[in-house]
DSSP file (Angstrom, degrees, kcal/mol; ACC not computed):
  #  RESIDUE AA STRUCTURE BP1 BP2  ACC     N-H-->O    O-->H-N    N-H-->O    O-->H-N    TCO  KAPPA ALPHA  PHI   PSI    X-CA   Y-CA   Z-CA
    1    1 A M              0   0    0      0, 0.0     2,-0.3     0, 0.0    36,-0.1   0.000 360.0 360.0 360.0 129.5   -0.3   -7.5   15.8
    2    2 A K        -     0   0    0      1,-0.1     2,-0.4    35,-0.0     0, 0.0  -0.620 360.0-123.3 -81.4 135.8    1.9   -4.4   15.4
    3    3 A T        -     0   0    0     -2,-0.3     2,-0.6     1,-0.0    33,-0.1  -0.635  20.8-136.2 -78.8 132.8    2.6   -3.3   11.8
    4    4 A E  E     +A   35   0A   0     31,-0.6    31,-2.2    -2,-0.4     2,-0.4  -0.821  28.3 173.6 -94.8 120.4    6.3   -3.0   11.1
    5    5 A V  E     +A   34   0A   0     -2,-0.6     2,-0.3    29,-0.2    29,-0.2  -0.987   8.4 161.4-124.3 133.2    7.2    0.1    9.1
    6    6 A S  E     -A   33   0A   0     27,-2.3    27,-2.3    -2,-0.4     2,-0.3  -0.997  38.7-126.7-154.7 148.4   10.8    1.1    8.4
    7    7 A Y  E     -A   32   0A   0     -2,-0.3     2,-0.4    25,-0.2    25,-0.3  -0.732  38.9-133.6 -87.8 146.0   13.1    3.1    6.3
    8    8 A V        -     0   0    0     23,-1.2     2,-0.2    -2,-0.3     5,-0.1  -0.855   4.4-140.5-114.2 132.5   15.7    1.0    4.7
    9    9 A K    >   -     0   0    0     -2,-0.4     3,-2.3     1,-0.1     4,-0.1  -0.614  49.9 -81.9 -79.9 148.5   19.5    1.6    4.4
   10   10 A A  T 3  S+     0   0    0      1,-0.3    -1,-0.1    -2,-0.2    21,-0.1  -0.252 115.4   8.6 -53.1 130.1   21.0    0.6    1.0
   11   11 A G  T 3  S+     0   0    0     19,-0.1    -1,-0.3    -3,-0.1    -2,-0.0   0.503 105.8  95.2  79.6   5.0   21.7   -3.1    1.0
   12   12 A S    <   +     0   0    0     -3,-2.3     2,-0.4     2,-0.0    -2,-0.1   0.175  44.7 135.8-114.6  19.0   19.9   -3.9    4.3
   13   13 A L        -     0   0    0     -4,-0.1     2,-0.4    -5,-0.1    -5,-0.0  -0.533  28.8-175.9 -73.9 124.4   16.4   -4.9    3.1
   14   14 A K        -     0   0    0     -2,-0.4    -2,-0.0     0, 0.0    -1,-0.0  -0.987   8.7-156.5-119.5 129.5   15.1   -8.0    4.8
   15   15 A L        -     0   0    0     -2,-0.4     2,-0.1     1,-0.1     6,-0.0  -0.785  19.5-111.7-106.6 148.8   11.7   -9.4    3.7
   16   16 A P    >   -     0   0    0      0, 0.0     3,-1.0     0, 0.0    -1,-0.1  -0.353  23.5-118.9 -74.6 157.9    9.4  -11.6    5.8
   17   17 A E  T 3  S+     0   0    0      1,-0.2    -2,-0.0     2,-0.1     0, 0.0   0.738 111.4  65.8 -67.2 -22.1    8.8  -15.2    4.9
   18   18 A T  T 3  S-     0   0    0      2,-0.1    -1,-0.2     1,-0.1     3,-0.1   0.756  97.4-138.5 -71.7 -23.2    5.1  -14.4    4.3
   19   19 A G    <   +     0   0    0     -3,-1.0     2,-1.4     1,-0.2    -2,-0.1   0.480  58.9 134.0  80.2   1.5    6.0  -12.3    1.3
   20   20 A R        +     0   0    0     16,-0.2    16,-3.0     2,-0.0     2,-0.4  -0.659  29.9 130.6 -91.2  87.4    3.4   -9.6    2.4
   21   21 A T  E     -B   35   0A   0     -2,-1.4     2,-0.5    14,-0.3    14,-0.2  -0.999  47.9-148.3-140.5 138.0    5.4   -6.4    2.0
   22   22 A V  E     -B   34   0A   0     12,-2.6    12,-2.4    -2,-0.4     2,-0.4  -0.937  24.2-164.1-103.1 129.0    4.8   -3.1    0.3
   23   23 A V  E     -B   33   0A   0     -2,-0.5     2,-0.4    10,-0.2    10,-0.2  -0.940   9.5-158.9-119.7 134.7    8.1   -1.6   -1.0
   24   24 A T  E     -B   32   0A   0      8,-2.6     7,-2.7    -2,-0.4     8,-1.5  -0.935  14.5-169.2-110.1 134.2    8.7    2.0   -2.0
   25   25 A T  E     -B   30   0A   0     -2,-0.4     2,-0.4     5,-0.3     5,-0.2  -0.866  13.1-165.8-121.3 156.7   11.6    2.8   -4.3
   26   26 A R  E >  S-B   29   0A   0      3,-2.8     3,-1.8    -2,-0.3    -2,-0.0  -0.975  80.7  -9.3-139.5 125.9   13.3    6.0   -5.5
   27   27 A N  T 3  S-     0   0    0     -2,-0.4     3,-0.1     1,-0.3    -1,-0.1   0.870 131.3 -54.3  54.0  39.2   15.8    6.0   -8.4
   28   28 A G  T 3  S+     0   0    0      1,-0.2     2,-0.4     0, 0.0    -1,-0.3   0.506 117.0 109.9  77.8   4.3   15.7    2.2   -8.5
   29   29 A K  E <  S- B   0  26A   0     -3,-1.8    -3,-2.8   -19,-0.0     2,-0.4  -0.919  73.6-114.9-116.4 140.4   16.6    1.8   -4.8
   30   30 A V  E     + B   0  25A   0     -2,-0.4    -5,-0.3    -5,-0.2     3,-0.1  -0.558  38.8 165.4 -71.2 125.8   14.4    0.6   -2.0
   31   31 A I  E     +     0   0A   0     -7,-2.7   -23,-1.2    -2,-0.4     2,-0.3   0.556  61.9  18.1-115.0 -14.1   13.9    3.5    0.5
   32   32 A Y  E     -AB   7  24A   0     -8,-1.5    -8,-2.6   -25,-0.3     2,-0.3  -0.993  56.3-174.2-158.0 145.0   10.9    2.2    2.6
   33   33 A R  E     -AB   6  23A   0    -27,-2.3   -27,-2.3    -2,-0.3     2,-0.4  -0.998   6.9-164.6-144.2 147.4    9.1   -1.0    3.3
   34   34 A Q  E     -AB   5  22A   0    -12,-2.4   -12,-2.6    -2,-0.3     2,-0.4  -0.981  16.3-143.7-131.4 120.9    6.0   -1.9    5.3
   35   35 A I  E     -AB   4  21A   0    -31,-2.2   -31,-0.6    -2,-0.4     2,-0.3  -0.712  23.4-138.8 -83.1 129.4    5.3   -5.5    6.3
   36   36 A L        -     0   0    0    -16,-3.0   -16,-0.2    -2,-0.4     2,-0.1  -0.664   8.1-147.9 -95.3 143.2    1.6   -6.3    6.1
   37   37 A S    >   -     0   0    0     -2,-0.3     3,-1.3   -36,-0.1    -1,-0.0  -0.397  39.9 -94.2 -92.5 178.4   -0.4   -8.3    8.5
   38   38 A K  T 3  S+     0   0    0      1,-0.3    -1,-0.1    -2,-0.1    -2,-0.0   0.693 124.2  64.4 -66.5 -17.8   -3.4  -10.5    7.6
   39   39 A K  T 3  S+     0   0    0      2,-0.0    -1,-0.3     0, 0.0     2,-0.2   0.648  86.5  90.0 -80.0 -15.5   -5.6   -7.5    8.4
   40   40 A H    <   -     0   0    0     -3,-1.3     2,-0.4     2,-0.0    -4,-0.0  -0.563  56.1-169.0 -84.7 145.9   -4.1   -5.4    5.6
   41   41 A H        -     0   0    0     -2,-0.2     2,-0.5     2,-0.0    -2,-0.0  -0.998   7.8-153.3-133.1 138.1   -5.6   -5.4    2.1
   42   42 A V        +     0   0    0     -2,-0.4     2,-0.3     0, 0.0    -2,-0.0  -0.943  26.8 153.3-114.1 131.3   -4.0   -4.0   -1.0
   43   43 A A        -     0   0    0     -2,-0.5     2,-0.1     3,-0.0    -2,-0.0  -0.972  43.0-101.9-149.7 160.9   -6.1   -2.8   -3.9
   44   44 A T     >  -     0   0    0     -2,-0.3     4,-2.3     1,-0.1     5,-0.1  -0.370  41.3-107.2 -75.5 166.0   -6.1   -0.3   -6.8
   45   45 A L  H  > S+     0   0    0      1,-0.2     4,-2.4     2,-0.2     5,-0.2   0.896 122.4  53.7 -62.2 -39.9   -8.0    2.9   -6.5
   46   46 A R  H  > S+     0   0    0      1,-0.2     4,-2.0     2,-0.2    -1,-0.2   0.915 109.0  48.2 -60.4 -43.8  -10.6    1.6   -8.9
   47   47 A E  H  > S+     0   0    0      2,-0.2     4,-2.3     1,-0.2    -1,-0.2   0.888 109.6  53.1 -64.3 -38.9  -11.1   -1.6   -6.8
   48   48 A F  H  X S+     0   0    0     -4,-2.3     4,-2.4     1,-0.2    -2,-0.2   0.925 108.8  49.2 -61.5 -44.6  -11.4    0.6   -3.7
   49   49 A F  H  X S+     0   0    0     -4,-2.4     4,-2.5     1,-0.2    -1,-0.2   0.891 109.8  52.0 -62.1 -39.2  -14.2    2.6   -5.3
   50   50 A E  H  X S+     0   0    0     -4,-2.0     4,-2.4     2,-0.2    -1,-0.2   0.911 109.4  49.0 -64.3 -42.1  -16.0   -0.6   -6.4
   51   51 A I  H  X S+     0   0    0     -4,-2.3     4,-1.4     2,-0.2    -2,-0.2   0.909 111.1  50.9 -62.3 -41.9  -15.8   -1.9   -2.8
   52   52 A A  H  <>S+     0   0    0     -4,-2.4     5,-2.5     2,-0.2    -2,-0.2   0.909 110.4  48.9 -63.0 -42.4  -17.2    1.4   -1.6
   53   53 A R  H ><5S+     0   0    0     -4,-2.5     3,-1.7     1,-0.2    -2,-0.2   0.917 109.1  52.4 -62.1 -43.0  -20.1    1.3   -4.1
   54   54 A M  H 3<5S+     0   0    0     -4,-2.4    -1,-0.2     1,-0.3    -2,-0.2   0.800 106.2  55.1 -63.8 -27.5  -20.9   -2.3   -3.0
   55   55 A A  T 3<5S-     0   0    0     -4,-1.4    -1,-0.3    -5,-0.2    -2,-0.2   0.446 127.6 -99.5 -84.9  -0.6  -21.0   -1.0    0.6
   56   56 A G  T < 5S+     0   0    0     -3,-1.7     2,-0.2     1,-0.3    -3,-0.2   0.513  77.0 136.7  99.8   4.7  -23.6    1.5   -0.4
   57   57 A F      < -     0   0    0     -5,-2.5     2,-0.6    -6,-0.2    -1,-0.3  -0.588  54.5-123.8 -84.1 148.1  -21.5    4.7   -0.7
   58   58 A N        -     0   0    0     -2,-0.2     2,-0.5     2,-0.0    -5,-0.0  -0.819  28.6-168.4 -88.5 125.1  -21.9    7.1   -3.7
   59   59 A V        +     0   0    0     -2,-0.6     2,-0.3   -10,-0.0   -10,-0.0  -0.967  12.8 165.8-119.0 124.7  -18.6    7.5   -5.5
   60   60 A A        -     0   0    0     -2,-0.5     2,-0.3     2,-0.0    -2,-0.0  -0.987  35.8-116.4-140.0 148.0  -18.3   10.3   -8.1
   61   61 A A        -     0   0    0     -2,-0.3    -2,-0.0     1,-0.0     0, 0.0  -0.658  24.8-146.0 -81.0 136.2  -15.4   12.0   -9.9
   62   62 A I        -     0   0    0     -2,-0.3    -1,-0.0     1,-0.0    -2,-0.0  -0.913  25.3-113.2-102.9 125.7  -14.9   15.6   -9.1
   63   63 A P        -     0   0    0      0, 0.0     2,-0.4     0, 0.0    -1,-0.0  -0.274  30.1-118.2 -60.0 141.1  -13.7   17.7  -12.1
   64   64 A H        -     0   0    0      2,-0.0     2,-0.4     1,-0.0     0, 0.0  -0.653  26.9-157.4 -81.7 131.8  -10.2   19.1  -11.7
   65   65 A R              0   0    0     -2,-0.4    -1,-0.0     1,-0.1     0, 0.0  -0.897 360.0 360.0-109.9 139.8   -9.9   22.9  -11.8
   66   66 A E              0   0    0     -2,-0.4    -1,-0.1     0, 0.0    -2,-0.0   0.415 360.0 360.0-103.6 360.0   -6.8   24.7  -12.6
């Protein structure tokens, strides 16, 4: 299944019946949308790190240098 990715003109946003869409906004207006397939998973960065740890990867924070 091909992933549908598109930039959106004001007032032309159409959403799929599945409801699986990631939407990006700027100044309160939708500028981009990506319709997700069943193969896509959405998680927070913390959840992603937890999944990586469970898979056996070492996850560590690197101090920020200015």
